[in-house]
C-alpha beads as a LAMMPS data file, in Angstrom:
LAMMPS data file: protein, C-alpha beads

319 atoms
318 bonds

1 atom types
1 bond types

-500.0 500.0 xlo xhi
-500.0 500.0 ylo yhi
-500.0 500.0 zlo zhi

Masses

1 110.0

Atoms # bond

1 1 1 -410.269 405.973 371.207
2 1 1 -410.036 409.052 368.998
3 1 1 -410.790 409.578 365.314
4 1 1 -408.206 410.342 362.675
5 1 1 -406.980 413.935 362.647
6 1 1 -409.088 416.440 360.712
7 1 1 -412.327 414.427 360.538
8 1 1 -415.214 416.272 358.897
9 1 1 -418.948 415.879 359.618
10 1 1 -421.212 416.025 356.565
11 1 1 -424.690 417.149 357.620
12 1 1 -427.625 415.896 355.527
13 1 1 -430.179 418.295 354.078
14 1 1 -433.064 417.885 354.649
15 1 1 -433.137 416.085 357.998
16 1 1 -435.206 416.054 361.178
17 1 1 -438.734 417.270 361.771
18 1 1 -441.274 417.114 358.953
19 1 1 -444.491 419.134 358.713
20 1 1 -446.629 416.321 360.164
21 1 1 -444.408 415.987 363.242
22 1 1 -444.250 419.773 363.748
23 1 1 -448.051 419.900 363.597
24 1 1 -448.571 416.940 365.981
25 1 1 -446.260 418.374 368.657
26 1 1 -447.841 421.816 368.310
27 1 1 -451.321 420.309 368.759
28 1 1 -450.304 418.793 372.120
29 1 1 -448.515 421.981 373.257
30 1 1 -451.464 424.192 372.285
31 1 1 -453.958 421.854 373.974
32 1 1 -451.855 422.063 377.162
33 1 1 -451.712 425.866 376.907
34 1 1 -455.434 426.226 376.234
35 1 1 -456.964 423.567 378.493
36 1 1 -454.204 422.944 381.045
37 1 1 -452.599 419.688 382.134
38 1 1 -453.183 416.856 381.908
39 1 1 -453.760 416.254 378.190
40 1 1 -454.095 412.595 377.239
41 1 1 -452.374 411.336 374.077
42 1 1 -453.178 407.952 372.550
43 1 1 -449.830 406.336 371.738
44 1 1 -446.538 408.277 371.511
45 1 1 -447.415 411.484 369.642
46 1 1 -444.390 410.805 367.415
47 1 1 -441.806 408.053 367.766
48 1 1 -439.081 409.955 369.585
49 1 1 -438.015 409.459 373.194
50 1 1 -436.828 413.062 373.710
51 1 1 -440.067 414.564 372.341
52 1 1 -442.272 412.248 374.406
53 1 1 -440.335 412.943 377.633
54 1 1 -440.436 416.700 376.967
55 1 1 -444.225 416.629 376.545
56 1 1 -444.626 414.404 379.633
57 1 1 -442.764 417.047 381.631
58 1 1 -445.238 419.659 380.349
59 1 1 -448.258 417.610 381.422
60 1 1 -449.056 415.162 378.611
61 1 1 -450.047 411.640 379.652
62 1 1 -449.452 408.944 377.032
63 1 1 -451.884 406.007 377.023
64 1 1 -452.621 403.042 374.763
65 1 1 -456.140 402.186 375.990
66 1 1 -459.082 404.596 376.114
67 1 1 -460.047 403.012 379.461
68 1 1 -457.111 404.958 380.923
69 1 1 -458.630 408.331 379.949
70 1 1 -460.975 409.850 382.565
71 1 1 -464.425 411.135 381.570
72 1 1 -464.435 414.689 380.223
73 1 1 -460.697 414.702 379.454
74 1 1 -458.977 416.155 376.395
75 1 1 -457.585 413.450 374.114
76 1 1 -455.135 413.767 371.209
77 1 1 -454.694 411.042 368.580
78 1 1 -451.050 410.511 367.599
79 1 1 -449.544 411.458 364.236
80 1 1 -449.759 407.817 363.104
81 1 1 -453.562 407.775 362.960
82 1 1 -456.120 405.474 364.601
83 1 1 -458.694 402.921 363.497
84 1 1 -462.388 403.723 362.989
85 1 1 -463.142 401.678 366.126
86 1 1 -460.908 403.921 368.264
87 1 1 -462.413 407.078 366.722
88 1 1 -465.978 405.893 367.378
89 1 1 -465.252 404.729 370.933
90 1 1 -463.514 408.007 371.820
91 1 1 -466.434 410.007 370.401
92 1 1 -468.958 407.829 372.285
93 1 1 -467.118 408.460 375.553
94 1 1 -467.473 412.203 375.048
95 1 1 -463.805 413.217 375.212
96 1 1 -462.703 416.547 373.779
97 1 1 -460.741 415.170 370.811
98 1 1 -457.985 416.672 368.685
99 1 1 -456.696 414.548 365.823
100 1 1 -452.943 414.947 365.235
101 1 1 -452.917 412.298 362.472
102 1 1 -450.504 413.439 359.765
103 1 1 -452.581 414.775 356.845
104 1 1 -450.617 412.486 354.498
105 1 1 -451.794 409.473 356.533
106 1 1 -455.347 410.854 356.562
107 1 1 -455.134 411.032 352.751
108 1 1 -454.533 407.258 352.677
109 1 1 -457.483 406.687 355.072
110 1 1 -459.768 408.756 352.833
111 1 1 -458.658 406.840 349.730
112 1 1 -459.304 403.484 351.443
113 1 1 -462.804 404.548 352.546
114 1 1 -463.674 405.882 349.072
115 1 1 -462.478 402.812 347.158
116 1 1 -464.049 400.391 349.677
117 1 1 -467.429 401.943 348.832
118 1 1 -466.693 401.111 345.175
119 1 1 -466.140 397.460 346.101
120 1 1 -462.346 397.361 346.260
121 1 1 -460.220 395.080 348.370
122 1 1 -456.749 396.296 349.388
123 1 1 -453.177 395.141 349.657
124 1 1 -451.281 397.232 352.199
125 1 1 -447.473 397.371 352.100
126 1 1 -446.270 397.995 355.666
127 1 1 -444.853 396.681 358.932
128 1 1 -447.130 394.501 361.054
129 1 1 -447.891 396.060 364.449
130 1 1 -446.868 399.594 363.472
131 1 1 -449.565 402.022 364.707
132 1 1 -449.921 403.635 361.284
133 1 1 -450.598 400.234 359.700
134 1 1 -453.104 399.349 362.445
135 1 1 -454.842 402.701 361.905
136 1 1 -455.081 402.332 358.119
137 1 1 -456.159 398.673 358.186
138 1 1 -458.632 399.595 360.912
139 1 1 -460.499 401.938 358.568
140 1 1 -462.291 398.809 357.287
141 1 1 -463.809 395.712 358.911
142 1 1 -461.999 393.445 356.440
143 1 1 -460.794 393.081 352.884
144 1 1 -457.364 394.615 353.494
145 1 1 -454.322 392.307 353.270
146 1 1 -450.925 393.234 354.762
147 1 1 -447.678 392.383 352.970
148 1 1 -444.318 393.110 354.621
149 1 1 -442.016 391.777 351.896
150 1 1 -441.996 390.265 348.414
151 1 1 -442.498 386.721 349.820
152 1 1 -445.826 387.760 351.395
153 1 1 -447.246 388.734 348.003
154 1 1 -447.504 385.069 346.938
155 1 1 -449.393 384.159 350.128
156 1 1 -452.306 386.610 350.138
157 1 1 -455.723 385.394 348.994
158 1 1 -458.086 388.242 348.173
159 1 1 -461.756 387.276 347.705
160 1 1 -461.668 388.761 344.199
161 1 1 -459.048 390.291 341.908
162 1 1 -461.244 392.466 339.682
163 1 1 -461.133 395.365 342.119
164 1 1 -457.844 395.375 344.015
165 1 1 -455.916 398.462 345.152
166 1 1 -452.500 399.014 346.748
167 1 1 -451.848 401.362 349.685
168 1 1 -448.572 401.917 351.514
169 1 1 -447.380 402.887 354.975
170 1 1 -446.006 406.419 354.554
171 1 1 -442.616 405.830 356.244
172 1 1 -441.240 402.853 354.301
173 1 1 -438.048 402.529 352.306
174 1 1 -438.890 403.879 348.859
175 1 1 -436.845 401.124 347.166
176 1 1 -438.283 398.272 349.283
177 1 1 -441.847 399.472 348.684
178 1 1 -441.184 399.706 344.930
179 1 1 -439.905 396.105 344.842
180 1 1 -442.980 394.846 346.729
181 1 1 -445.311 396.915 344.520
182 1 1 -443.672 395.378 341.435
183 1 1 -444.286 391.868 342.828
184 1 1 -447.933 392.767 343.472
185 1 1 -448.273 394.108 339.919
186 1 1 -446.715 390.929 338.513
187 1 1 -449.212 388.733 340.386
188 1 1 -452.229 391.041 339.948
189 1 1 -451.668 392.951 336.667
190 1 1 -454.896 394.980 336.988
191 1 1 -454.190 396.204 340.523
192 1 1 -454.998 399.875 341.123
193 1 1 -451.945 401.854 342.238
194 1 1 -452.116 405.191 344.081
195 1 1 -452.223 408.297 341.852
196 1 1 -449.309 409.618 343.876
197 1 1 -447.257 407.194 345.909
198 1 1 -448.273 407.051 349.570
199 1 1 -444.697 407.320 350.908
200 1 1 -444.511 410.864 352.241
201 1 1 -442.402 413.673 350.794
202 1 1 -440.260 413.907 353.959
203 1 1 -439.466 410.181 354.048
204 1 1 -438.517 410.327 350.367
205 1 1 -436.397 413.497 350.765
206 1 1 -434.452 412.164 353.760
207 1 1 -433.752 408.869 352.002
208 1 1 -432.620 410.704 348.854
209 1 1 -430.229 412.810 350.965
210 1 1 -428.727 409.669 352.551
211 1 1 -428.316 408.093 349.087
212 1 1 -426.417 411.189 348.005
213 1 1 -424.373 411.362 351.211
214 1 1 -423.423 407.690 351.716
215 1 1 -420.813 407.404 348.919
216 1 1 -419.117 410.579 350.235
217 1 1 -418.598 409.375 353.835
218 1 1 -417.048 406.477 355.775
219 1 1 -419.955 406.027 358.189
220 1 1 -423.531 407.361 358.535
221 1 1 -425.096 408.244 361.899
222 1 1 -428.885 408.573 362.038
223 1 1 -430.469 410.372 364.992
224 1 1 -433.758 408.627 365.766
225 1 1 -435.550 406.375 368.239
226 1 1 -435.704 402.569 367.787
227 1 1 -439.504 402.749 367.306
228 1 1 -439.220 405.264 364.453
229 1 1 -439.860 403.519 361.133
230 1 1 -438.525 406.316 358.930
231 1 1 -435.335 406.629 361.050
232 1 1 -434.651 402.889 360.800
233 1 1 -435.084 403.097 357.038
234 1 1 -432.401 405.823 356.794
235 1 1 -429.799 403.591 358.462
236 1 1 -430.859 400.722 356.156
237 1 1 -430.476 402.906 353.048
238 1 1 -426.863 403.701 354.031
239 1 1 -426.039 400.034 354.701
240 1 1 -427.527 398.919 351.383
241 1 1 -425.147 401.345 349.674
242 1 1 -422.224 399.710 351.492
243 1 1 -421.681 402.417 354.128
244 1 1 -421.895 401.424 357.810
245 1 1 -425.052 403.000 359.255
246 1 1 -425.822 403.419 362.955
247 1 1 -428.887 404.822 364.699
248 1 1 -428.697 406.639 368.031
249 1 1 -431.464 407.948 370.273
250 1 1 -429.053 410.432 371.839
251 1 1 -425.398 411.524 371.716
252 1 1 -424.354 409.267 374.603
253 1 1 -425.125 406.188 372.471
254 1 1 -422.304 407.024 370.039
255 1 1 -419.563 404.368 370.129
256 1 1 -416.011 405.658 369.479
257 1 1 -415.021 402.438 367.676
258 1 1 -417.543 403.198 364.898
259 1 1 -415.274 406.040 363.770
260 1 1 -411.874 404.326 363.904
261 1 1 -409.997 405.168 360.710
262 1 1 -412.782 407.453 359.431
263 1 1 -412.126 410.739 357.653
264 1 1 -415.740 411.792 357.071
265 1 1 -418.880 411.119 359.123
266 1 1 -422.346 411.552 357.600
267 1 1 -425.061 412.758 359.988
268 1 1 -428.821 412.870 359.489
269 1 1 -432.004 412.654 361.575
270 1 1 -435.354 410.969 361.146
271 1 1 -438.527 412.994 360.656
272 1 1 -439.449 412.739 364.353
273 1 1 -436.006 413.687 365.752
274 1 1 -435.532 417.277 367.009
275 1 1 -432.564 419.375 365.907
276 1 1 -431.313 419.735 369.520
277 1 1 -430.317 416.042 369.384
278 1 1 -428.387 416.616 366.140
279 1 1 -426.541 419.514 367.816
280 1 1 -425.658 417.291 370.792
281 1 1 -424.362 414.555 368.465
282 1 1 -422.180 417.111 366.654
283 1 1 -420.731 418.249 370.004
284 1 1 -420.000 414.646 370.984
285 1 1 -418.352 413.937 367.605
286 1 1 -416.194 417.033 368.075
287 1 1 -415.193 415.762 371.529
288 1 1 -414.118 412.526 369.819
289 1 1 -411.964 414.471 367.362
290 1 1 -414.129 415.818 364.514
291 1 1 -412.969 419.324 363.580
292 1 1 -415.466 420.716 361.061
293 1 1 -419.064 420.515 359.863
294 1 1 -420.059 420.827 356.233
295 1 1 -423.727 421.046 355.226
296 1 1 -424.922 419.279 352.108
297 1 1 -426.621 421.410 349.503
298 1 1 -430.349 420.795 349.545
299 1 1 -433.682 422.521 349.135
300 1 1 -435.311 423.446 352.441
301 1 1 -438.805 422.010 352.911
302 1 1 -441.618 424.562 353.042
303 1 1 -444.629 422.273 353.631
304 1 1 -446.854 423.388 356.515
305 1 1 -450.093 421.744 357.616
306 1 1 -452.937 423.676 359.276
307 1 1 -453.879 422.998 362.889
308 1 1 -457.300 421.644 363.848
309 1 1 -459.959 424.216 364.635
310 1 1 -460.391 424.919 368.324
311 1 1 -456.703 425.320 369.130
312 1 1 -456.390 429.046 368.656
313 1 1 -454.706 430.622 371.656
314 1 1 -456.138 434.060 370.901
315 1 1 -458.399 435.757 368.353
316 1 1 -455.505 436.860 366.131
317 1 1 -454.004 433.380 365.957
318 1 1 -454.650 431.718 362.597
319 1 1 -455.464 428.022 362.480

Bonds

1 1 1 2
2 1 2 3
3 1 3 4
4 1 4 5
5 1 5 6
6 1 6 7
7 1 7 8
8 1 8 9
9 1 9 10
10 1 10 11
11 1 11 12
12 1 12 13
13 1 13 14
14 1 14 15
15 1 15 16
16 1 16 17
17 1 17 18
18 1 18 19
19 1 19 20
20 1 20 21
21 1 21 22
22 1 22 23
23 1 23 24
24 1 24 25
25 1 25 26
26 1 26 27
27 1 27 28
28 1 28 29
29 1 29 30
30 1 30 31
31 1 31 32
32 1 32 33
33 1 33 34
34 1 34 35
35 1 35 36
36 1 36 37
37 1 37 38
38 1 38 39
39 1 39 40
40 1 40 41
41 1 41 42
42 1 42 43
43 1 43 44
44 1 44 45
45 1 45 46
46 1 46 47
47 1 47 48
48 1 48 49
49 1 49 50
50 1 50 51
51 1 51 52
52 1 52 53
53 1 53 54
54 1 54 55
55 1 55 56
56 1 56 57
57 1 57 58
58 1 58 59
59 1 59 60
60 1 60 61
61 1 61 62
62 1 62 63
63 1 63 64
64 1 64 65
65 1 65 66
66 1 66 67
67 1 67 68
68 1 68 69
69 1 69 70
70 1 70 71
71 1 71 72
72 1 72 73
73 1 73 74
74 1 74 75
75 1 75 76
76 1 76 77
77 1 77 78
78 1 78 79
79 1 79 80
80 1 80 81
81 1 81 82
82 1 82 83
83 1 83 84
84 1 84 85
85 1 85 86
86 1 86 87
87 1 87 88
88 1 88 89
89 1 89 90
90 1 90 91
91 1 91 92
92 1 92 93
93 1 93 94
94 1 94 95
95 1 95 96
96 1 96 97
97 1 97 98
98 1 98 99
99 1 99 100
100 1 100 101
101 1 101 102
102 1 102 103
103 1 103 104
104 1 104 105
105 1 105 106
106 1 106 107
107 1 107 108
108 1 108 109
109 1 109 110
110 1 110 111
111 1 111 112
112 1 112 113
113 1 113 114
114 1 114 115
115 1 115 116
116 1 116 117
117 1 117 118
118 1 118 119
119 1 119 120
120 1 120 121
121 1 121 122
122 1 122 123
123 1 123 124
124 1 124 125
125 1 125 126
126 1 126 127
127 1 127 128
128 1 128 129
129 1 129 130
130 1 130 131
131 1 131 132
132 1 132 133
133 1 133 134
134 1 134 135
135 1 135 136
136 1 136 137
137 1 137 138
138 1 138 139
139 1 139 140
140 1 140 141
141 1 141 142
142 1 142 143
143 1 143 144
144 1 144 145
145 1 145 146
146 1 146 147
147 1 147 148
148 1 148 149
149 1 149 150
150 1 150 151
151 1 151 152
152 1 152 153
153 1 153 154
154 1 154 155
155 1 155 156
156 1 156 157
157 1 157 158
158 1 158 159
159 1 159 160
160 1 160 161
161 1 161 162
162 1 162 163
163 1 163 164
164 1 164 165
165 1 165 166
166 1 166 167
167 1 167 168
168 1 168 169
169 1 169 170
170 1 170 171
171 1 171 172
172 1 172 173
173 1 173 174
174 1 174 175
175 1 175 176
176 1 176 177
177 1 177 178
178 1 178 179
179 1 179 180
180 1 180 181
181 1 181 182
182 1 182 183
183 1 183 184
184 1 184 185
185 1 185 186
186 1 186 187
187 1 187 188
188 1 188 189
189 1 189 190
190 1 190 191
191 1 191 192
192 1 192 193
193 1 193 194
194 1 194 195
195 1 195 196
196 1 196 197
197 1 197 198
198 1 198 199
199 1 199 200
200 1 200 201
201 1 201 202
202 1 202 203
203 1 203 204
204 1 204 205
205 1 205 206
206 1 206 207
207 1 207 208
208 1 208 209
209 1 209 210
210 1 210 211
211 1 211 212
212 1 212 213
213 1 213 214
214 1 214 215
215 1 215 216
216 1 216 217
217 1 217 218
218 1 218 219
219 1 219 220
220 1 220 221
221 1 221 222
222 1 222 223
223 1 223 224
224 1 224 225
225 1 225 226
226 1 226 227
227 1 227 228
228 1 228 229
229 1 229 230
230 1 230 231
231 1 231 232
232 1 232 233
233 1 233 234
234 1 234 235
235 1 235 236
236 1 236 237
237 1 237 238
238 1 238 239
239 1 239 240
240 1 240 241
241 1 241 242
242 1 242 243
243 1 243 244
244 1 244 245
245 1 245 246
246 1 246 247
247 1 247 248
248 1 248 249
249 1 249 250
250 1 250 251
251 1 251 252
252 1 252 253
253 1 253 254
254 1 254 255
255 1 255 256
256 1 256 257
257 1 257 258
258 1 258 259
259 1 259 260
260 1 260 261
261 1 261 262
262 1 262 263
263 1 263 264
264 1 264 265
265 1 265 266
266 1 266 267
267 1 267 268
268 1 268 269
269 1 269 270
270 1 270 271
271 1 271 272
272 1 272 273
273 1 273 274
274 1 274 275
275 1 275 276
276 1 276 277
277 1 277 278
278 1 278 279
279 1 279 280
280 1 280 281
281 1 281 282
282 1 282 283
283 1 283 284
284 1 284 285
285 1 285 286
286 1 286 287
287 1 287 288
288 1 288 289
289 1 289 290
290 1 290 291
291 1 291 292
292 1 292 293
293 1 293 294
294 1 294 295
295 1 295 296
296 1 296 297
297 1 297 298
298 1 298 299
299 1 299 300
300 1 300 301
301 1 301 302
302 1 302 303
303 1 303 304
304 1 304 305
305 1 305 306
306 1 306 307
307 1 307 308
308 1 308 309
309 1 309 310
310 1 310 311
311 1 311 312
312 1 312 313
313 1 313 314
314 1 314 315
315 1 315 316
316 1 316 317
317 1 317 318
318 1 318 319
């Protein structure tokens, strides 16, 4: 099945890797270069199949339990962050540790620790079981209540309501999080909201680009892995605007029937999806009949996060 003649691809801007993902991958690659394989990584460094397989081929071993890391090994924490219990156990076991937690996630951890000392309880907006949520909730022994949707807000029972604060998983849908935050505010009018919203700049920017793109196209394709929260949210944003949205881990998952009768295909990528996959999807779309690629106007992102100390490859290499 082929597309209509003259189909155009509209490429979202920005898309793909964010500063936190760039930093996390570079931490693993530098650790491999400096200390040699194997390097152990707790959980997928970022939620992307291609990235994980590429790092496995270079000598990274991905584990979920610290029991699977041999004594004296080098261990990297994933970009999603880990609980205090995992941090303390890893330190007690004497591993050489590099923390690839995204600095924007660390900011949430720091805020939780600071406010907990002031006697606050927390409501966390996020997805149960997601490693970032487990890491943030695991900063405390208790007093942090997870809500996944507006319905959950009516069910939580904090021990007190005088000191209550909201925190958010960084990769949520901006609109969904706002609706849940509004429900929390309605039930707990004195709740403390973050000074700046916790949803990260890259998640926000990619969702804004899809909002702009969706009305201009017949279908939206998101490059991202099924485990990637921010990638899933991009496809949802398109669908909520009435445009069919599909997510693919690689070009060979594209289904020709998605494009039947289409004149314009929107293409974006989640914050953990490398540009090589976008290029491969474009080639596949061209093989199906697309003839041109137009890039959306958009401001390039210039955020860069410093690497942890101890990963310099030579004396002239800045952290």
